[in-house]
C-alpha positions as CSV (number, residue, x, y, z in Angstrom):
1,X,3.7,35.1,3.7
2,X,0.1,33.9,2.8
3,X,1.1,30.2,1.4
4,X,3.9,29.9,4.4
5,X,1.1,30.3,6.9
6,X,-1.1,27.8,4.6
7,X,1.6,25.2,5.0
8,X,2.0,25.5,8.5
9,X,-1.6,25.4,9.1
10,X,-2.2,21.9,7.3
11,X,0.7,20.4,8.5
12,X,-0.8,21.1,11.9
13,X,-3.4,19.6,11.1
14,X,-1.7,16.4,10.4
15,X,0.4,16.1,12.6
16,X,-2.8,16.1,15.4
17,X,-4.5,13.9,12.7
18,X,-2.3,10.9,12.5
19,X,0.3,11.6,15.3
20,X,-0.8,9.8,17.8
21,X,1.0,7.2,19.1
22,X,2.3,8.7,22.3
23,X,-1.0,10.5,23.3
24,X,-3.4,7.0,22.9
25,X,-3.2,3.8,22.1
26,X,-4.6,4.6,18.1
27,X,-2.7,2.8,14.7
28,X,-1.5,4.9,12.0
29,X,-2.2,2.5,8.6
30,X,-0.4,3.4,5.3
31,X,-1.4,1.9,2.3
32,X,1.2,3.3,-0.5
33,X,2.7,1.7,-3.8
34,X,5.8,3.2,-4.0
35,X,6.8,2.5,-7.0
36,X,9.5,0.0,-8.2
37,X,12.7,2.1,-9.5
38,X,11.8,2.5,-13.4
39,X,14.6,3.8,-15.8
40,X,14.5,7.2,-16.5
41,X,11.2,7.7,-14.5
42,X,9.1,10.6,-14.8
43,X,6.2,12.4,-17.0
44,X,5.1,10.6,-19.6
45,X,6.3,12.9,-22.8
46,X,5.4,10.1,-26.1
47,X,4.0,6.8,-26.1
48,X,3.8,4.2,-28.6
49,X,3.2,0.2,-29.9
50,X,6.1,-1.6,-30.4
51,X,5.7,-5.3,-31.1
52,X,2.2,-4.8,-30.0
53,X,2.8,-3.4,-26.4
54,X,2.6,-0.3,-25.2
55,X,6.0,2.0,-24.4
56,X,6.4,5.0,-22.9
57,X,9.2,8.1,-23.0
58,X,9.6,9.7,-19.8
59,X,11.4,12.8,-19.1
60,X,13.3,11.4,-16.1
61,X,12.3,13.6,-13.3
62,X,11.2,11.7,-10.9
63,X,13.9,8.9,-10.2
64,X,14.0,7.2,-7.3
65,X,17.0,8.6,-5.5
66,X,14.3,12.1,-5.5
67,X,10.9,10.0,-4.7
68,X,12.9,7.5,-1.8
69,X,13.7,10.7,1.1
70,X,10.7,12.2,0.4
71,X,8.4,8.7,1.0
72,X,10.8,8.5,3.9
73,X,10.3,11.8,5.4
74,X,6.0,11.2,5.2
75,X,6.3,7.9,6.6
76,X,8.3,9.8,9.9
77,X,6.5,13.0,9.7
78,X,3.2,11.4,9.7
79,X,3.7,8.9,12.5
80,X,3.2,5.9,10.0
81,X,2.8,2.2,12.8
82,X,2.5,0.3,9.9
83,X,2.7,0.2,6.2
84,X,1.9,-2.3,3.3
85,X,4.1,-1.2,0.1
86,X,3.7,-2.3,-3.3
87,X,6.4,-2.6,-5.9
88,X,9.7,-1.6,-4.5
89,X,12.8,-3.5,-6.3
90,X,15.4,-5.4,-3.8
91,X,17.8,-2.5,-3.8
92,X,15.0,-0.2,-3.0
93,X,14.2,-1.9,0.2
94,X,17.7,-2.7,1.0
95,X,17.7,1.4,1.3
96,X,15.2,1.9,3.2
97,X,15.6,-1.2,5.5
98,X,19.0,1.2,5.9
99,X,18.0,4.4,6.3
100,X,14.7,3.9,8.5
101,X,16.2,0.9,10.8
102,X,15.7,3.2,13.7
103,X,12.3,3.1,13.3
104,X,10.8,0.0,11.3
105,X,11.4,-3.4,10.7
106,X,10.3,-4.2,6.9
107,X,9.6,-7.9,5.6
108,X,8.1,-10.2,2.7
109,X,8.1,-12.4,0.6
110,X,9.4,-11.7,-3.1
111,X,6.4,-12.1,-5.3
112,X,8.4,-14.1,-8.0
113,X,11.4,-16.0,-5.7
114,X,12.7,-17.8,-8.8
115,X,13.7,-14.3,-10.1
116,X,16.0,-13.6,-6.9
117,X,17.7,-16.1,-7.3
118,X,19.2,-14.9,-10.8
119,X,19.4,-11.5,-9.5
120,X,16.5,-9.8,-12.1
121,X,14.4,-7.3,-10.7
122,X,11.8,-8.2,-9.2
123,X,8.4,-6.3,-7.4
124,X,7.9,-6.9,-3.8
125,X,4.6,-6.3,-1.5
126,X,6.5,-5.6,1.8
127,X,5.2,-4.6,5.1
128,X,6.5,-2.3,7.3
129,X,5.8,-2.0,11.2
130,X,7.9,-0.4,13.7
131,X,9.9,-2.1,16.1
132,X,9.2,-0.5,19.1
133,X,5.5,-0.8,19.6
134,X,4.9,-3.9,17.4
135,X,6.0,-7.8,17.7
136,X,5.8,-10.2,14.7
137,X,4.2,-13.3,16.3
138,X,3.7,-15.2,12.7
139,X,3.6,-14.1,9.1
140,X,3.5,-15.7,6.0
141,X,2.7,-16.0,2.1
142,X,0.3,-16.9,-0.4
143,X,0.3,-16.6,-4.3
144,X,-2.7,-15.6,-6.2
145,X,-3.6,-18.4,-8.0
146,X,-5.0,-21.9,-8.3
147,X,-1.5,-22.9,-6.5
148,X,-1.2,-20.4,-3.8
149,X,0.8,-22.2,-1.6
150,X,3.7,-22.1,-4.0
151,X,5.3,-19.2,-6.5
152,X,2.9,-19.6,-9.7
153,X,0.4,-17.1,-11.5
154,X,-2.9,-17.8,-11.8
155,X,-5.6,-17.5,-14.2
156,X,-3.4,-17.1,-17.3
157,X,-1.7,-13.8,-15.2
158,X,1.6,-13.0,-17.5
159,X,2.9,-12.5,-14.3
160,X,2.9,-14.0,-10.3
161,X,1.4,-11.7,-7.7
162,X,1.1,-12.5,-4.1
163,X,-0.1,-11.6,-0.8
164,X,2.6,-11.2,2.8
165,X,0.3,-11.4,6.3
166,X,2.0,-10.6,9.6
167,X,-0.1,-11.4,12.4
168,X,1.1,-8.6,15.7
169,X,0.7,-8.3,19.4
170,X,0.8,-4.7,19.3
171,X,3.2,-3.9,22.8
172,X,1.0,-1.3,23.8
173,X,-2.3,-2.7,24.6
174,X,-1.6,-6.4,24.4
175,X,-4.2,-6.9,21.2
176,X,-3.6,-9.0,18.8
177,X,-4.3,-8.4,15.0
178,X,-3.5,-9.2,11.0
179,X,-1.9,-7.9,8.2
180,X,-2.8,-8.7,4.9
181,X,-1.1,-6.6,1.8
182,X,-1.3,-7.0,-1.4
183,X,-0.8,-6.2,-5.1
184,X,-3.5,-7.3,-8.0
185,X,-2.7,-8.5,-11.2
186,X,-2.9,-5.1,-14.1
187,X,-4.4,-6.7,-16.9
188,X,-7.5,-8.9,-16.8
189,X,-10.3,-8.4,-15.1
190,X,-11.5,-11.8,-14.8
191,X,-7.8,-12.4,-13.4
192,X,-8.1,-9.5,-10.2
193,X,-12.2,-11.0,-10.2
194,X,-10.1,-14.9,-9.0
195,X,-8.3,-12.9,-6.9
196,X,-10.9,-11.1,-5.3
197,X,-12.3,-14.4,-4.3
198,X,-8.9,-15.3,-2.7
199,X,-8.2,-12.9,-0.9
200,X,-10.9,-13.2,1.0
201,X,-11.2,-16.8,1.0
202,X,-7.2,-16.8,2.3
203,X,-8.4,-13.7,4.8
204,X,-11.2,-15.4,6.7
205,X,-8.9,-19.0,6.8
206,X,-5.9,-17.1,8.5
207,X,-7.4,-14.4,10.5
208,X,-10.7,-16.6,11.3
209,X,-12.3,-14.5,13.7
210,X,-9.7,-11.8,14.9
211,X,-8.9,-8.5,14.0
212,X,-7.7,-7.6,10.2
213,X,-6.5,-5.1,8.0
214,X,-6.5,-6.0,4.4
215,X,-5.0,-3.2,1.7
216,X,-3.1,-3.3,-1.4
217,X,-3.0,-1.8,-4.9
218,X,-5.7,-4.0,-6.1
219,X,-6.3,-2.7,-9.7
220,X,-9.9,-2.4,-9.5
221,X,-12.1,0.8,-9.0
222,X,-15.3,1.2,-7.0
223,X,-17.6,0.4,-9.3
224,X,-15.7,-3.0,-10.7
225,X,-16.3,-6.8,-10.0
226,X,-13.2,-7.6,-7.6
227,X,-14.3,-4.6,-5.2
228,X,-18.1,-5.6,-4.9
229,X,-16.8,-9.1,-4.1
230,X,-14.8,-8.3,-1.2
231,X,-17.5,-5.4,-0.1
232,X,-19.9,-8.4,-0.3
233,X,-18.0,-11.0,1.9
234,X,-19.8,-10.1,4.9
235,X,-16.9,-9.9,6.9
236,X,-14.6,-7.1,4.7
237,X,-15.5,-3.5,5.4
238,X,-14.4,-0.5,2.7
239,X,-12.5,1.7,5.4
240,X,-13.1,4.8,3.7
241,X,-17.0,4.1,4.0
242,X,-16.5,3.2,7.4
243,X,-14.7,6.4,8.7
244,X,-16.2,8.6,11.4
245,X,-15.2,11.8,9.5
246,X,-15.0,13.1,5.8
247,X,-12.4,11.6,3.7
248,X,-9.3,13.9,3.6
249,X,-7.7,15.1,0.6
250,X,-8.0,13.7,-3.3
251,X,-10.6,11.4,-4.3
252,X,-8.6,9.3,-6.6
253,X,-5.2,6.9,-5.6
254,X,-3.4,6.3,-9.0
255,X,-1.2,10.0,-10.2
256,X,-1.1,8.4,-13.7
257,X,2.6,9.3,-15.3
258,X,3.2,12.0,-12.1
259,X,0.4,14.2,-13.9
260,X,-1.4,14.8,-10.3
261,X,-4.7,14.8,-12.5
262,X,-7.6,13.7,-11.3
263,X,-7.8,9.9,-12.2
264,X,-9.5,6.6,-10.9
265,X,-9.4,5.2,-7.6
266,X,-7.6,1.8,-7.6
267,X,-5.3,1.4,-3.6
268,X,-7.7,0.2,-0.7
269,X,-8.0,-0.6,2.9
270,X,-10.5,-2.8,4.3
271,X,-11.6,-3.9,7.7
272,X,-12.6,-5.9,9.9
273,X,-15.6,-5.0,11.8
274,X,-14.1,-4.0,15.2
275,X,-11.5,-1.7,13.1
276,X,-12.6,2.1,14.7
277,X,-11.5,4.1,11.3
278,X,-11.1,7.5,12.9
279,X,-9.9,9.4,9.9
280,X,-8.9,8.8,6.1
281,X,-7.0,11.1,4.1
282,X,-5.2,10.6,0.6
283,X,-2.0,13.0,0.3
284,X,-1.4,14.4,-3.3
285,X,2.2,15.5,-2.0
286,X,4.4,17.2,-4.7
287,X,7.5,18.9,-3.4
288,X,9.6,21.1,-5.6
289,X,7.8,19.4,-8.4
290,X,8.3,15.7,-7.5
291,X,5.5,13.5,-6.0
292,X,5.9,11.2,-4.0
293,X,5.1,8.0,-6.3
294,X,2.8,7.3,-9.1
295,X,0.2,6.3,-6.9
296,X,-1.0,8.8,-3.5
297,X,-0.3,7.2,0.0
298,X,-4.1,6.4,2.1
299,X,-3.2,7.5,5.6
300,X,-5.7,5.7,8.4
301,X,-6.3,6.9,11.9
302,X,-7.5,3.5,13.3
303,X,-8.4,1.7,17.0
304,X,-9.3,-1.8,17.5
305,X,-12.2,-2.4,19.9
């Protein structure tokens, strides 16, 4: 009974903190690496090196079919307005679009379009947004490379990485803002350094002096050079540092191996100076021994001045 009461109290807090759209002009923003639909996904039970690469054996406890409804319930329960996601394959996106079409539009150019043409698995940085609340005025994509206008892997990266962006009009307030959503390469600090430089440059080029939210799994910790570059850009502000209230939840975002153990912070939301961050939470939800992803979702309640 005490546990149930505690859960009800936590739920009530979460609703009052984020589900605000019927009462004011707040925008609930989520950054969430939802993880690809990996075969036999789950907790790591063994590791070895094969042909110079790390190979992990997992226990199969966290397949997409178990995680997907948890993610969907999370988005609905917290009344998320806009969500930048990473990693999902085409079939995962199609399933989310089918099940959540009453609430969300989903868009974004796939990370490696050439793979789609031959039906190979491919990561995506798609953006979810509420169809009734926002109008998508314009959208685009750029790759994190020396040739950002076309599919390309930059600075020696093993795989191409890109950034999807959208220009939105809030139907409730008439305000215009941009969303930028990306996923930095997981190997090579220099690649991430150059990606950070380009990310900041393109945001300035595209959004100008307009309001923006820039988010992603940046595979970079708070004290790393890529994050330092973004923080010192002069126009990008770490949403977790300008929040008006204390942060809620875990102080790390990578749920390494679905372990729930304290790890590192590598997921980020940056905002323009006129975005007011009222609440910032990192939700470490595990339901019936199943985690939503191998990353924790970041949830922000914001207002545009």
